[in-house]
N, C-alpha and C positions, 0 to 999 in steps of 0.2 A: 642105382638109378639106371634104368634101361628101358627100351621099347618093349612092350609086352606083345608077344605073338602067340597064336594058337599052336597046338601041337602039329596040326597039318601045315601051318605056315613055316614052322621051324623045319619040318621035314622037307618042304619044298625048297627052302633056302639052301639046305644041305645038299639036296639033289642037284640044284643048279651049280653050286660051288664045286661039287665033285665032277660034274660034267666038264666045267671049264678047266679044272685041273687036269683032267684026263686028255682033253682035246687040244688045249692051248696052254698047258701048264709050264712049258719051258720056253726060253727065248728062241731056241732052234725051231720049235713047232710054230711059234707065232711068226717068225720070219718066213717060214714056208707058206703059211696061210695068207700072208699080207705082201709078199714080194719085198721082203725086208723093210716093211713099214710104209710102203708107198700107197697101199690100198687099205682102206679102213673096213672093208667088208669082204667076207668069204662066203660065197653062195652055197658051197657044199656043207659047211658048218651050219649055216642058217637053215638049210634043208633038214639037217638032223634035228634041230630044235623044233622045226615044224612037225616032224614025225612024232615028237614027244608031246605035241599039243601046246607048247609054250608060247608060240607066236600069236595064238588066238585068245590069249588071256582076256583081253578087253572087248573081244568080238561077241555079239549076242549069240546065244545058243542056236537060234534058228538059222544062222549062217555058218554053223560048224565050230563056233568058239565056245569059251568057257563062261563068258559073262561074269568074270571074276571082279573082285573089288579093286579099288585104287591102291590099297595096301598091298595086295598080291602083286599088282603091277610094279610097284616100287621095289618090292623084294626082288623080283626078277631082274629089274634094271640095275639095282645096286649090286647084286651078286655077279651079273655078267660083266659089269664095268670093273668090279674089283678083281675078277678073274681074267681081265684083259681079253675077253672073247671078241674077235674081230667081226662084230655084227653092226657096223656103223649105220646100216639102213634102218635099224629098229626104231630110232627116235622119230625121224621124218615119217616112217610108215605108220607108227601108232598115232602120231598127230593127225596125219591125213585120214587115217581110218576113223578117228573120232568124229571128224567133220562129216564123213559119209554116213556114219551110223546115226548122226543127229538129223541130217538134212537130205540125204540121198534118196532117190527113188528106189523102188524095189529092185529094178533091173540094175541100177548102179551099185546097190548094196550087194547083190548077188555076184557082180563082177569083182568089185574091189575087196569086200570083206572076206569072201571066200578065197580070194587071191592071197590075202594076208595070212589066212590060216594055213594055206598050202606052201607058203614061203616066198610069195612074190613081194617085191619092194614097191613102195609107193612114195611119191614126193608131193610137196606143196610149194607153190611158187607165188611169192608176194613181192619181194624186194625188186627194185629197179635202180638204175644208176642215180636217179634223183629222188628215190623213195626208199630209204632204209629205215631208220628209226621213225621217220614220218611216212609210214606205209600208206596212209590215206592220200598221199600226194601222187600216187601211181597214175600213169597215163597210158599204159598198154590198153588198146581199144578193142572192144568186141562190138561189131556193128551188126544189127539185125538185117538179114537178107532173106530172100525167098526160100533158099535152101537151108537156112539155119543161122549161124553166126560166123562172121568173118573177122578173124583176129589178126591184128598187126601191132608190133611193138617189141621191145626188148625187156627181158627179165634178167636178174643176176642173183648170184649167191644161192642158187637152187641146189640144195644138198641131195646127192645121189640120183639126180635125174637121169644120169647116164646108165644106171643099172635098174631103173624103175619101169614097171609096166604102164603105170598111169601117172599123170601129173594133175593135181588139183590147182587150177589156175584162178587167180583173182585178177579180174580185168575191169575196166571202166565201160559201162554200158549207158551212162547218162551223166548229167550234171544236176546239182541241186543247190540250195542255199549254202549247204555245208559240203566240204570236199569229201566227207564221209558218206555222202549220199551218192547213189549211182554206181556202186560197186557190185559185182556179181561173181559168183563162183562157177567154174566150168570144169567138166570132166574131159580130160584130154589124154587119149592114148599116146604113149611116148613115141610111137612110130607114125604119128599123124603127118600127112603131107603138108609142107609149109612150115614145119617146126624143125629148127636146127639146134642141136645141143653141142656146145663147145665147152670143154673142161677148163677150169681155172686152176693152175698149179699153185699149191700152197706151200708154206714153210715146211722144209724137210722133204719136198718133192711129193707131198701127199696129193692124191687125186680124189677129191670128195665133192667139191662144189662146181657149179656150171653156170655159164651164160646161156640163156634161151632166146632164140630169135624167131619171132612169128612173122611170116610174110604171106599174107593172104591165106592164112590157115583156116580152112572151112570146117566148122564143127556142126554137127546136126542140131536141130531145134531142141532135142531132148538132152543136150549136153549140159544144160543148166543144173547146178546142184543147189537145191533150195529155191529161193525166190529171186527173181530178177530185181536188181537194185538194193537187195537186202544183205549183200555180202559182208559189210562191215559189222553189222549186228551179229551175223553168224560167226564171224571170226572171234568176236568178243566172248561169245558163249563157250568157246573152247580154251580160253586162257588158263583156267584152273588146271585143265588136263595137260596142256602143253608145258606149263611151267613146272608142274610136278614131275613130268617125264624127265625134263632137263635136270631138275634138282636131284632126283634119285640117281640118275646116271653119274653125275659128277660127284655125288657123295661117295659112290663106289670107287671112283678114281682117287679121291682124297684118301680114302682108307688104304688103297693099294700103295699110293705114294708114301704114306706114313709107314706102312709095313716094310716097304723096300728100304726106307731110310733107317728104320730100326735095325733091320738085319745088317746093314752096312756098318753102322756105328758100334754095334756090339762085336763085330769081327775085325774091323780095321783098327790096327794099333799104331800109335805114335807116342813118343816119349815113354815107351815101355809099358803102355797099358791101353785098353780099348778106348777109343775117343769118346764113346758114349758115357764113360765114367767121369768126364769133366763136367763141372757144374754148368757151364755155359750151354752145353748141348742137352744135358738133362732137363734144364729149365725150358729150353726151346721145345723139347718133345712133350713136356708136361702141358705147356700152353697149347700146342697143336692137338694133343689128345683131347683136351677139354673142349676146344672149338669144334672138333669133329663130333664129339658126343652131343653138344648143343645143337649142331646142325641136324644130326640124325633125329633127335627128339622133335625138332621143328618140322622136318619133312614128313615124318609119319603122323604127327599131329594134324597137319593140313590134309594128308591123305584120308585120315579117319573122319575129319570134318566134311570132306568132299563125299565120302561114302554115306555119311549120315544125312547130308543135305545136298543131293546131286543137282538140284536145280538152283542152288544158291551161288551167286557170283562171289568168289573169294578173292577179290582183287588185291586187297592188302595182304592177306595171308599167303597167297600163291606167289606174289611178288617177293615177299619176305623170304620164302623158302628158296626161290631161285637166286636171289641176291646173296643170301647167307651161304648157300651151298657153293656157288661158283667162286665167291671171294675167298671163302675158307679153303677150297681146293687149290686155288692159285697160290695162296700163302703157304700151304703145306708143301706143294711142289717146289716153289722157289726156295723155301727154307731147306728142303731136302737136298736140292742141288748145292746150296751153299755148304751144308754139312758134309756132303760127299766130296766137295772140292772139285778138282779136275775130272774125277770119275763121274760126277753128276752131269757133266757136259759131254762125256764120251758116249758114242752110240753103242758101245759095248754094254751099257746098262740102260734100263728102261726110264730112268729119271728124266732124261731130256724129252722123251715122248710125253711123260706126265706134264712137264712144263708146257709143251706146245698145246696139249689138250685142254689144260686148265686156263691158259691165257685166253684162248679163243672162246671159252665157255662164258666169259664175262661180256662177250660181244654178241654171240648169236642168240636168237630167241628173245631179243630185247636186252639191250646193254644194261650194265649195272646202273648207269646214270638214269636210264628210262625207268628201271624198277624203283629207284629211289624217288623219282618224280611221281610215279603212281602211288607209292606209299604215302608220300607227303600230301598228295591231293585227298587221300582218304581221311586225313586229319583236317581238311579244310584249308590247307596251305596253298 
């Protein structure tokens, strides 16, 4: 039982895996690329992928991309995560690019989508101090003025804004009977006057997310992405895409954590034999391997469904994929750390990085609790 890929897709997966092995295949290389793990993105490595045409997979051909399938995108994300390539901007960039592809003006698409193809990072900003899982509660205000739109407010947890060319901002332009009404998307160059970007230091010293402060930030009238007041509906149309991106990435991390654990327990000896030969560890690994295989089948099943029905909202299926992938990856990493003992906690090995990456994966992009709530609602609960 396995996921069926075409000959071309198998060759593509192998090419990505070979690239990651060559460019970031050792701990020493990854430390050099990431400042010993404090940065999740290396622009030079990213540029090499851009030259190969890989960053424009989901970008329409008219803007220099490949207009590839969701399955192709998942293959790329799975393999780069498995290969631990430090391209942390890829997730937010693809999510942001998807919104521009669906709703942007021709000029916005030329700017952002062609930027993605050449290796520019993009970000999307939704969360606020009082609007996390309840995104529709956001209060950052965009007021219509003669010269365009005046933005004031604070956003938080904006991934990779500090290295991005543009930020897709979701702000409030009005009020309605529902809090979901009156939200609008805006195109904001990261160097816009009135925008201040402050990094949020994360566990392990990582520099990935940011607070954004808008103080009388003036945007031109044509900064609106899509329709004024229709931001919530526009966000909802991208959920299939966003959750598949996150699921495919963390699937690759789960596979890498499993592989690292397997290597350790087959070489580490205690009581005169490899620790992997003990039944308690063998059974753990069997369970984890089964869960990873189930996750992979689910992720690619949803990807194929999305390719077959691009306009269909896969609320249940996409949430299931994100939930299953992130919870499985977290379990694999934590079990791996336990089986490695103290070495799993040491920065000498990659397992502690896998643990950090998988723990937060159950939070960003909609927590596991939110995914379960969405799935439950699709059953009328």
